[in-house]
N, C-alpha and C positions, 0 to 999 in steps of 0.2 A: 149699401148696407141698410137694412130695414129692421126696426123693432119698435114695439109700442112704448116709446118715450117721447116727451113733448116736442123736441126739435126735429124729430124724424117723422112726424105725422105729415104726410104729403099734402093731402087735401081732405076735406070732409068726406068726399066720395070714397076715398081710399079706406078711411076708417070704417064707414058703414058697410062697404062691400067686403072688406077684409074680415070683419067680425062675423059675417054670415058664412063665409066660406072656410074659415080657419079650421073648424072641427072636421068638416068633410075632407079637407086636405090632409089632415093628420091621419084620419082613419083610412084614407086611400093612400097608404104608405108608399111614397115614391111615385105616385100617380102622375101621368103627364097627358091625360086625355082631354078631348074636347077643345083643343086649341087650334087656331088657324095657322096653317103652315105657309110661311111667306117664302116666295122664291128668292134666290140669291140675285144680287144686283152688283154690277161692277162699275167703277168710276175711276178715271185717271186723275191723280192728284200729285202735284209736286214733281220733283226730278228723281231719277234713279240714284240710289246710293249703294255702292258696292263695298261691303265690309263683312266681318264675321256675323253681324246681326242682319239676318236676311228677311225677317218679318216681324210683325207685331200683331198679337191677338188682342181683341177688346171684347170683354164680356159685358153685355147690356143687361142690367138687372131685370127690367120689366116691372111694372107696378104689381104689388101683391094682389093675388087673385086673378090676374089677367093671363097667367101661363104664357108669358111673352119674353122670357129670358132668351136672348139670341147671342150669337157669336159672330163677330166681324173680324176681318183680317186685312192688314195692309202689307203689301209685298214691296219691300224697299228695292228689290232688283228690277222691278217693272213699274214702280210707282203706281200700283193699282190697288184701290180700296174695294174690297168685296164685302157686302152686307149679307148677313144670315147664311154663313157657309155651312152650318151644321146639317141642315136639311138636304143641301146639295151633296154633301159628302156621305150622307146616309139615306139614300132614297128608299131603302128597304125597311127603314124604321118609320112607323106611322106617327111617332111623337116628335115634338121639338124638345128643347133642353128642359123646359119645365117652368116652375114658379119661383121667381126671385133668384137671380144669379148673385152670389155673395162673395166669391173669391175665385181667382184663376191663377194656376201655377203650372210651370213646366218642370218636370223632374225626369232625368234620363231622356228617353224618347217618347214620353207620354205627357199629355196635356190633361190637367185635372181641373174640373169646374165644380165648385160647391153650389148646389141648388138648394137653397135654404128651406123654403116652404114645401118643396117636394121631398125633403128628408133624404137627400142622396148626394153622393159625389159622382159625377159623370167622368169616366175615364176614356180618353181618346188618343189616337195616334197624333203625336205632336207635329208631324209633317203633313198629314192629310185630314186631320180632324175626324177620322173614321172612328165610330164607336167601338170600344174594346170591352167595357163592362161598367158596372156601377157598384158603389159601396153604400149600403143603407145606414144612415146616421140621422137620428131624429133632430130636427132643428139645428142642422150643422151650420158652421159659421166660417172658420178660416183654417188654412192648411200651412204646414211646413214639413220638411223632409230631412232625413239623415240616415246614411248607411243602409239604404234599402228599405227603410220604413217611412211611412207617412203618419203625420199626427194632425188630427182635426178636432177642433173644439165643438162642443155640443151643448145646447141649452137643456138637453135631456128630455124635455117634454114638449108639448105643443105650444105654439105661439099664443100667449095669453095677455090680457090687459088687467087681470086680477092677480095681485101680488100673492095672495094666499094660495094660488094654484101653481105658482112657480116652483121649479125643482132645482136642486143643486146640480150644477153643470159638471161636465167631465171632459177629458181629452181621450179620444179613441186612437189607438195605435194600430196601424194596418200594414200588412206585408204588401209591398208594391208589386211583387211577382204574382202572388195568388189573389190579391185584392180582398183578402180576408182579414177581419179585425182579430187581433191576437191578444189585446189587453186594453183595459181602460183605467183611468186614474181620476178620482174625484178632485175637483178644485172648488172654486167659489160659485156664486150664482151668476148665470149668464156670462160665461167666459167668451171673450172675443179674440183679438189677434194674439199670435204667439210667435216666438222666435227662439233659436238655439244659439248658445254661446258655449263652445267646447262640448262638454257632455251634460250641459244643463239646459233644460227647457223652461222658458219664462212665459207665463200666460196672464193676460190682462183680464181680470175679473171686473165686469161692469155692474152687475146687479141691476141691469136696465129695466127689469120688470118689477123691481122692489121699491120704487119711488114712494116716499122720500128717503128710504133707508138703503141707499146705494152701497155696493161693495166699494172698497178703496185699496185693494191690494193686488200685487202680482204674485201668482203662485210660482214657486220654485220646485221643479221636478228633476230628480236624478234619473237620467236616461238608462243607467245601468240597472237600477231596480225598478224603474218606472213608478216611483213613489214620490208624493209631494213631501218635501223636506222642510219647507218653511214658506211664509208669506211675507212680502215686503210691503209695508204701508207706503202708499204714494199719494193718492187723492181720489175723490169720489168719481165713480162712473168712468172707469178707464176703458180705452177703446183700441187705439193703434199702439203697436210696440215694434220698433225696428232697431236693428243693430248697426252701428257705424263701424268704420275701419279701425277704431281705437278700442273695440270691445266694450263700448258704452251702449246703453239702451236709451232710446228716445221714446217716451211714453206719453200719449195724449190723454187728457182728462176732459170730459164734456161738461164738468160741473153739474150743478143741480137745476140749471135753467132758470134760477131765481136769484139767490143770494151768493152762490159760489160760481165764479166765472171759469170758463174753460182755460186750461193752461197746458203747456208742453214741458215735460220734465226730463231731466237727464240723470241716468243712474250709472254708477261705477259697478261693473260686474265683479270686480275684485273684492269689494266690500259689501256689495248688494245694498248700497245706500244711495239716496238721492243727493246729487252734488250740485244741481242747478235747476232753475226753471225759468221759463219765458212766458209772458202774458200773450200767448199766441193761440188762437182758435184753429183747430185742425180738422178738416174734413178728410183730407188725404195728405200723405207725404211720401217723398221718394229721396233716397240718398244716392248721390253720384259723386264718388271721390270724397272730398271733405265738405261737400255742399249738400245741405238738406233743404229740399224744396217743399214748401207747404202751401196748401190752398184751402180756402174755406168759403162756403156760400150758404145763404139763408134765403129761401124763396119768399118768405113772408115779409122780411124786413129789408130785402135787397142789399144786405151788407155782404160784401165780398172782401177777401184779403189774399195776398200772395206774398210769401216771404222766402228769402234764402238765408239759411243759417250756416255759419262755419262750425262744423262739428268739433274741430280742434279747439277753437277759442270759445265756443258756445255763445257767440255773439251774432245778432242779426246784421247781415251785410247788405241786404236789399229788401225794400218794402214793396217791390213790384217786379214782375218778370218782363213786362213789355211796355213799350211806349208808342204803340200803334193805335191811332183812333179808330181804325177799321175793325179792331178786335172787340166784338160785342158778346160778352159772356154773362148770362143771367145768373146761373148757379154753378160755379166751378166745383167739380165733383170728384174727379180722379186725375192723377198726374203721374207721368213717367218721363225720364230724360234719356235720350239716346246716348249710350256710353261712348260713342265715337264722335259724332257730330255735335253733341251737347244740345241738339234741338229739344225743345220742351213740348211734350204732348199733354194737353189738358182737355178734359171733357166738360161739356155743359149739359146739365140735367134739365135745363129750362123749367118747365112747369111739372115735371115728373109723369105726365100722362101722354105726351106727344114725343115724337122722335127727337133725340138730342143732337149734339154736334161734337166733333173732334177738331181741335185746332192744333196746328203745328207752328211753333214760334221759334225763330232762330236766335242765335246768341246775341244778335244786335237788337233784340227786342221787337223785331218786325215779324208780322204774320207771314208765313210761307204759303199756307193753304188751310182750308177748313172743309169739312165734309159732314153730311148728314149721317147719323148713326141710328141704332135702335133706341128703344125707350130706356132712359136712365143709364147712359154709358158710364161705366165705373171702373172696371178692373183690367189691368194690362198684364201681358206676359210676352217677353221678348223671345223670339225664336233665333237661336244661333246656328251657324253653319257647322 
């Protein structure tokens, strides 16, 4: 994820280069030109695993302005990791995925990749990664789905560093059959992740462009009317929002990077009230059963953290995932857990400008394998048989 807020500024190079290209990127709506097309590469890693989970997609963000968002795939049935599969699957398309991959989801038989600075959602066949179509959404962020419709958050306007130019965000509703936007719903400034419980859509409003006046609420949307019905005060600069098996929401706050520290909040969706919080910084999180895995990394301070939280008791049960000295991760960035083997997959963004790494860590805390990825590996999607 990338936006102009203090803890997400990758390097001075990124800020300077991003500022120059931002306006051009937005004017060239959905443009993916002038990038270098990298050939696919295969590498054998680990042992074959036969289950209903046959593969794992990994979306590499690529640094802003570089047009280097790429898609990798790990095949559990052959233990083969393939880098940059999009160009191989689409030789007749002269473009790559585009600028800044921000989210990746599978719904039905289609794979959806949110390409933030290219202002589009790329739609592919989930089995082959072949291009099906695109959905144009300005400054799009994250996706969720229900009953044949997709919902994507949008910052509504171009990427900016000037709060006076920021616009109120919205959620776009699109038909997954026609790939046409059918409705929009205004929410707060700079909405990020979103999730559905029953017939209610919850949206984390960050206000990331509005420093120091960040947003601090979750928008509550009735999916029947597709109208915002209320907002739930939580904490400043919200980002991640995930639903557990008890219909509770886990919502991360990035704080204000100065006096307000990041925290992880738990909400009861029956009352729409905060019932607990933990002093945990979250870059990414993943829920598997009653276990919530979090990771956090900061390139500049070298502070990293890994937690496992019991979603039923709302207590931290582990402050580390691994006990293997061979595991060397600079900036933990994305996490996913295999639902059958319980292997933990964690990405390393390294310095944000060179290829990252994907680590597979077993239940015993020992590394099984690692592999080179694209730049800024971030978002997972499991492919089921």
